[in-house]
N, C-alpha and C positions, 0 to 999 in steps of 0.2 A: 297805074295810079293816074287819076285825071289831074288836070291843072287846077289851080286855085281860081276862084271867082273874084273878080275885081270890079267894084263899082266906083267909077270916077267920072261923073258928068263934067261939064265944062268948067266947074269951079276947081279949086285946088285940093279939096278933101278927097281921101281915098279910103274905101273900106275893102278889106281883103278877107275872104273866107276860104280856108284850106279844106281839102277833101275830108269828109267825115271818117272817123275811126270807130271801130267797134271794140271797145276795151274789154268786154266780157265775152265776146264771140257768140252772142246769142241773138243779135239783131234788135234787142229791145231798147237799148240806150246807146246813142252815139256821142262822141265828143267831136267838137270842131274847134280848131285853133282859129282865132280871128284877130284882126288888127285894124286900128284906125290911125290914119296919118292926116294931119292938117296943121299948116302954119308952124312947122317945127315941133309939133307934138306927135309922139308915137306912143300908142297904148296897145297892149295885146293881152289876151286872156284865152282860156280854154273853157268852152261852154258845153254843158250837157244838154242834149236835145233828144226828143223822141226818135225812136228807130223805125224800122220797117213796119212794125205791127201796130203802130198808133193810128188812131182815127185821123184822117187827113185834116179835118178842121182844126185840130189842136196843134198841128205841126207848123214849123216855119214855112215849109213849102205851101201848105194850105193857106196860111195867112197871106203870103205875097200873091198867090194865085187869086185869092178873094179880092185883094186890092186892085189887081189888074182887071178882073171881071167887072168891077164896079167903077169903070173908068169915068162914068158920067157924074160921079160924086157921091158924097155922104156927109152927114153932119157930125161935128165933133171929131174926136180922136179915136183911132183904132189902135190897139196895142197887142203885142205879143212878147212873152218873156220866156227865156230858157228855164230849165228845171230849177236851177239854183241861182237865178238872177244875174248870171255873168254876162248875158247878152239880152238887151231889151230893145224893141223897135216900136216906135209910134209913128202913125201916119195921119196926115190931115190933108183933105182935099180943099183947094181954095175956091171951088165953084166956077173957075174960069179955065180949067184944063190942066192944072198942075197939082202934083202931090209933093208935100214936104215929108220926107222920110227921115226921122231922127233915129240914129243908131247910138246906143249907150253901151259901153263896156264897163264891167266892174271886175275887181279882183276876184279870182276864183277862191272858193272855200267858204266856210260858214262865217257869216257876218251878222250876228244876232243884234248888235247895237247900231247897225247901219252906218259904220264909220270907215269902211274900206274905200279905197280910191275909186273914182269913176272918171270916164272920159266920154265926151259926146260930140258927134258931128251931125249936121243936117244936110241932106241931099235933096235937091229939087229936081223932080222928074216930070216929064210930060205924061199926062194921065193915060194916053192911048198907047201908041206904038212903043214908046220908050219904057213905060211901065210893064207892058206885056213882054217885051224882050228881057227886061230885068227879072221878072218872075220866072220865065222859061229857063233862063241861064242859071239862076240860083237853084231852081228845082232840079235841073239836070245834074248839077254838082251834088246835091244832097241825096239823090236817088241812085247814084252810081256806086 
């Protein structure tokens, strides 16, 4: 089993993603346990994500690789959400070489009235090398 992925730039916030599990044994759906830690807050959930057979552009790996490839910038926000909204990521490029990466965790399970708990932390990454390393490390974890 591989080690967990940890994103903790110079600030105090930390995002942890544990190695994916294949609960059905067929490679189509994975689950990842994930945590956010910031200023005394700790939140954790288990998110359902696309497995090995999904089109890369719809996966978390494809999303972060696309952010890294577009290091020169983009307008507005780019977003990715897990199958049941337990994990959501939004990214904004400031046009000056930095990406703000918002990570939101929500309670696992059906939430029809949108009243479940959520926790959010924002990480600022350098759009070039730091973003490329982030994408490569997270992709490596998700593809093992």
